[in-house]
C-alpha positions in Angstrom: 110.1 73.9 102.5 109.8 77.7 102.7 112.5 80.0 103.7 110.9 80.5 107.1 111.5 76.8 107.9 115.1 76.7 106.8 117.9 77.0 109.4 119.5 79.8 107.4 116.4 81.9 107.6 117.9 84.0 110.4 121.1 84.7 108.4 122.3 88.3 108.1 121.0 88.5 104.5 117.6 87.3 105.6 117.4 89.9 108.4 118.4 92.6 105.9 115.7 91.3 103.5 113.1 91.5 106.3 114.2 95.1 107.0 113.9 96.1 103.4 110.4 94.6 102.9 109.1 96.4 106.0 111.0 99.6 105.1 109.1 99.7 101.8 105.8 99.1 103.7 106.8 101.9 106.2 107.3 104.3 103.3 104.1 103.5 101.4 101.5 102.2 104.0 99.1 105.1 104.3 95.6 104.9 105.8 95.9 103.8 109.4 96.1 100.4 111.1 93.3 98.7 109.2 94.8 99.7 105.9 98.2 98.5 107.2 96.7 95.0 107.8 95.5 95.0 104.2 99.0 95.9 102.9 100.6 93.2 105.2 98.1 90.6 103.9 98.8 91.5 100.3 102.6 91.3 100.9 103.0 88.3 103.3 100.0 86.1 102.4 99.4 86.7 98.7 102.7 87.9 97.3 105.5 86.3 99.4 103.5 83.4 101.0 105.4 83.8 104.3 102.1 82.9 106.0 98.9 81.2 105.0 95.5 82.9 105.3 94.6 81.2 108.6 97.9 81.8 110.3 97.8 85.5 109.3 94.2 85.8 110.6 95.3 84.1 113.9 98.1 86.6 114.3 95.6 89.5 113.7 93.2 88.0 116.2 96.0 87.7 118.8 97.1 91.3 118.3 93.5 92.5 118.5 93.3 90.9 122.0 96.5 92.7 123.2 96.8 96.4 124.0 98.9 98.4 121.6 99.1 99.2 117.9 97.6 96.1 116.2 99.3 96.6 112.8 102.8 97.2 114.3 102.3 94.1 116.5 101.3 91.9 113.5 104.4 93.2 111.7 106.5 92.4 114.7 105.1 88.9 114.9 105.8 88.3 111.2 109.4 89.5 111.7 109.8 87.2 114.7 108.4 84.1 112.9 110.6 84.9 109.9 113.9 85.8 111.6 113.7 85.4 115.4 114.4 88.4 117.7 116.6 90.1 115.1 113.8 89.7 112.5 111.3 91.2 114.9 113.6 94.2 115.5 114.3 94.6 111.7 110.5 94.5 110.9 109.8 97.1 113.6 112.6 99.4 112.5 111.7 99.2 108.8 108.0 99.9 109.4 108.4 102.5 112.1 111.5 104.6 111.3 110.4 106.5 108.1 107.4 108.2 109.8 109.2 108.6 113.2 112.2 110.4 111.5 109.8 112.6 109.4 107.8 113.6 112.5 110.9 114.2 114.6 112.3 116.5 111.9 109.0 118.3 111.7 109.0 118.9 115.4 112.7 120.0 115.6 112.1 123.0 113.4 111.0 122.6 109.9 107.5 124.0 110.6 106.7 124.5 107.0 106.7 120.7 106.5 103.2 120.6 107.9 101.8 122.0 104.7 104.4 120.4 102.3 102.0 117.6 101.4 99.2 119.2 99.3 95.6 118.5 100.4 94.8 116.9 97.1 97.7 114.4 97.5 96.6 113.5 101.0 93.0 113.0 99.7 94.3 110.7 97.0 96.2 108.6 99.6 93.1 108.3 101.7 91.1 107.1 98.7 93.7 104.4 98.0 93.3 103.3 101.6 89.6 102.6 100.9 90.6 100.3 98.1 93.3 98.5 100.2 90.9 97.9 103.1 88.1 96.7 100.7 90.5 94.2 99.1 91.5 92.9 102.6 87.8 92.6 103.6 87.0 90.7 100.4 90.0 88.4 100.5 89.8 87.6 104.2 86.0 87.2 104.0 86.2 84.6 101.2 88.7 82.6 103.2 87.3 83.0 106.7 83.5 83.4 106.3 82.8 80.2 104.5 79.3 79.5 105.7 76.1 81.3 106.9 77.0 81.2 110.6 80.4 82.8 110.0 79.0 85.4 107.7 76.3 86.1 110.3 79.0 86.6 113.0 80.9 88.9 110.7 77.9 91.1 109.8 76.7 91.3 113.5 80.2 92.3 114.5 80.3 95.1 112.0 76.8 96.3 113.0 77.7 96.3 116.7 80.9 98.2 116.1 79.2 100.8 113.9 76.4 101.2 116.5 78.7 101.3 119.5 82.1 102.5 118.3 84.7 102.1 121.1 87.8 100.0 121.9 86.0 98.1 124.6 83.2 97.2 122.1 85.9 95.8 119.9 87.3 93.6 122.7 83.8 92.5 123.7 82.8 91.6 120.1 86.0 89.4 119.8 85.2 87.6 123.1 81.6 87.0 122.3 82.5 85.7 118.8 85.0 83.3 120.3 82.3 81.9 122.7 79.9 81.5 119.7 82.6 79.7 117.8 83.3 77.4 120.7 79.6 76.5 120.8 78.9 76.2 117.1 82.1 75.2 115.3 83.5 72.5 117.6 84.7 69.4 115.7 86.3 66.1 116.7 88.8 66.2 113.8 92.3 67.4 114.3 92.7 71.1 113.5 94.4 71.7 110.1 96.9 74.4 111.0 100.2 75.4 109.5 102.7 75.4 112.4 104.0 78.8 113.3 107.8 78.4 113.8 108.1 80.4 117.0 111.7 80.6 118.1 110.8 81.9 121.6 110.4 79.3 124.4 107.6 79.3 126.9 110.0 80.2 129.8 111.3 83.2 127.8 107.7 84.1 127.1 106.8 84.1 130.8 109.9 86.2 131.6 108.9 88.8 129.0 105.2 88.9 130.2 106.5 89.2 133.8 108.8 92.1 132.8 105.9 93.8 131.1 103.8 93.7 134.3 106.7 94.7 136.5 107.5 97.8 134.5 103.9 98.7 134.4 103.7 98.6 138.2 107.1 99.8 139.2 107.6 102.8 136.8 104.9 104.9 138.4 106.3 104.2 141.9 109.8 105.2 140.8 108.4 108.4 139.2 106.6 109.4 142.3 109.8 108.9 144.4 111.9 110.9 142.0 111.9 114.3 140.2 113.7 112.9 137.2 112.0 114.2 134.0 113.4 111.4 131.9 111.8 108.8 134.2 108.5 110.6 134.1 108.5 110.6 130.3 109.3 106.9 130.1 106.5 106.1 132.7 103.9 108.2 130.8 104.6 106.7 127.4 105.1 103.1 128.6 101.8 103.3 130.6 100.0 104.7 127.5 101.4 102.0 125.3 100.4 99.3 127.8 96.8 100.3 128.2 95.6 101.5 124.8 93.1 99.2 123.1 91.8 99.9 119.7 94.8 101.0 117.7 96.6 104.2 116.8 93.8 106.8 117.0 92.9 105.8 120.6 96.4 106.7 121.7 96.0 110.4 120.9 93.6 111.5 123.6 95.6 109.4 126.2 98.9 111.1 125.1 97.3 114.5 125.1 96.2 114.0 128.7 99.8 113.0 129.7 101.8 115.8 127.9 99.6 118.9 127.5 98.3 119.5 131.1 101.8 118.8 132.5 103.2 121.6 130.2 105.5 119.2 128.5 104.1 120.1 125.0 102.0 123.1 124.0 98.4 122.4 122.8 99.1 124.2 119.5 102.2 122.0 118.9 100.3 118.9 119.8 97.6 119.7 117.2 100.2 120.6 114.6 101.9 117.2 115.2 98.6 115.4 115.0 97.9 116.9 111.6 101.4 116.0 110.4 100.9 112.4 111.7 97.9 112.0 109.3 100.2 112.9 106.4 102.9 110.3 106.9 102.8 106.5 106.3 103.4 103.9 108.9 102.0 103.5 112.4 100.3 106.4 114.2 102.2 105.5 117.3 105.2 107.3 115.7 103.5 110.5 116.9 105.5 109.7 120.1 108.7 110.8 118.2 107.1 114.2 117.4 106.1 114.7 121.1 109.5 113.6 122.4 111.3 116.0 120.0 108.8 118.8 121.0 109.3 118.5 124.8 109.6 121.7 126.9 111.6 119.5 129.4 114.8 117.5 129.0 115.4 115.4 127.1 113.9 116.8 123.9 115.1 116.8 120.3 116.4 113.6 118.9 117.0 112.0 122.3 113.5 112.9 123.5 112.1 111.5 120.3 114.0 108.2 120.7 113.1 107.8 124.4 109.3 108.5 123.9 109.1 106.3 120.7 110.8 103.3 122.4 108.8 103.7 125.7 105.5 103.7 123.7 106.5 100.6 121.7 108.3 98.4 124.3 105.0 97.1 125.8 104.1 95.7 122.3 107.5 93.9 122.1 107.1 92.3 125.5 103.4 91.4 125.0 103.6 90.0 121.5 106.8 88.0 121.9 105.8 86.9 125.4 102.3 85.6 124.2 103.3 83.9 120.9 104.8 80.7 122.5 101.5 80.1 124.3 99.4 81.2 121.3 101.1 78.5 119.2 100.1 75.8 121.6 96.6 77.1 122.1 95.8 77.4 118.4 96.6 73.7 117.9 93.7 72.5 120.0 90.4 71.8 118.4 88.5 73.9 121.0 90.8 76.9 120.3 90.3 76.4 116.6 86.5 76.4 117.1 86.8 79.7 119.1 89.1 81.1 116.4 86.6 80.3 113.8 84.2 82.8 115.5 87.0 85.2 116.3 88.3 85.3 112.7 84.8 85.9 111.4 84.5 88.8 113.8 87.9 90.2 112.6 86.4 90.4 109.1 83.5 92.3 110.7 86.0 94.7 112.4 87.6 95.3 109.0 84.2 95.8 107.4 83.1 98.3 110.0 86.4 100.2 109.7 86.0 100.2 105.9 83.0 102.4 106.5 84.2 104.4 109.5 86.8 105.9 109.6 88.2 104.8 106.2 85.3 105.5 103.9 83.8 108.5 105.8 87.1 110.4 105.9 88.0 109.7 102.2 84.9 109.6 100.0 83.2 112.9 99.7 81.5 112.6 96.3 81.2 110.8 93.0 84.7 111.7 91.9 86.2 110.2 95.1 84.1 107.1 94.7 85.2 106.6 91.1 88.8 107.0 92.1 88.4 104.4 94.8 86.8 102.0 92.3 89.8 102.6 89.9 92.3 101.9 92.7 90.4 98.7 93.7 90.4 97.5 90.1 94.2 98.3 89.9 94.8 96.1 93.0 92.3 93.2 92.4 91.9 93.0 88.6 95.2 94.3 87.2 97.2 93.0 90.2 99.4 96.2 90.4 101.7 96.3 93.4 100.2 98.4 96.3 103.1 100.8 96.5 102.5 101.8 92.8 98.8 102.3 93.5 99.6 104.4 96.5 102.0 106.6 94.5 99.5 106.9 91.6 96.8 107.9 94.1 98.9 110.6 95.7 99.9 112.1 92.3 96.4 111.8 90.9 94.9 113.5 94.0 97.5 116.3 93.7 96.7 116.8 90.0 92.9 116.8 90.7 93.5 119.4 93.5 95.4 121.6 91.1 92.6 121.3 88.5 90.0 122.1 91.1 
């Protein structure tokens, strides 16, 4: 019996342990949402065995379906399964606060922080992200693409996404892969799944989903009827967090359209914050903390950062926690398992496409970068070094190479 099945799993010490694990990931997970999923898989499937490969892939598939930041949602779900509501909050806080605090500090006045991380160090971190994603593609591919049909779905998914890169293509690929799985993989045998110990009931799930929809519909009406700037900020960031498909980078143009034309944040400040957001670990959604702290309207500073950060992430809390009780029942059926066979193969394809663009294309500029990525991959897969150590070594190595260059 694992700790997640034990009644004491939600004890205070367990919640603290969840927070510390995610805090370390929040301090070391560079490379964007796809790399984060690789770090999570290494930590929770391979190292700690909190989840098996299939359960982890099912969580990733669910979070790919939902709008919002996929990696943060997966972390939230892992925290919920491990420690209930408090575990979900601990996981989110640990993973999110390091970059949110750093970006808020940068916005509040330490302008020189934008150049504090040398370009060589940032390049080294991006190269390590290539190795992390490659390891995730290889590990998940071996487990989830076990025959020619699944490999074919995975490759076709990758080709489609590379040819037509968009958030809607991602959603369409997952839907089509699910339908193909339903047609090709259906079996009469009972599905072999490890039960996800979801502590949220279906009634609670319905309440949370209804609250998500109510806020999405009511906040714009309240904003129109009021001149309250706080309410307008909450509406703008909540709406963006509710409607963004495709992960962190997709949120940037949506936020820019909300805050720059309205005069809330200057265009130059927006671009400076975007640059700083690339240099911090953790989810890109923490860019909301920078924007909130930079506001030309009240509230700004720490209060603005807190308001905007929470408003952008609350939809993810409501959607993931609301959907999980129904997801648990759905994934037990043989028809759903057949569809998930196709979806999970497509998720490997999504990772494979992302390994090339944006991860590879933004990091590998020549033979030296490629050699460094191979070294990092060997450190992770052959020598089994912990990812945080490889990240640190990549940053230092990149910095030294930058000095030498």
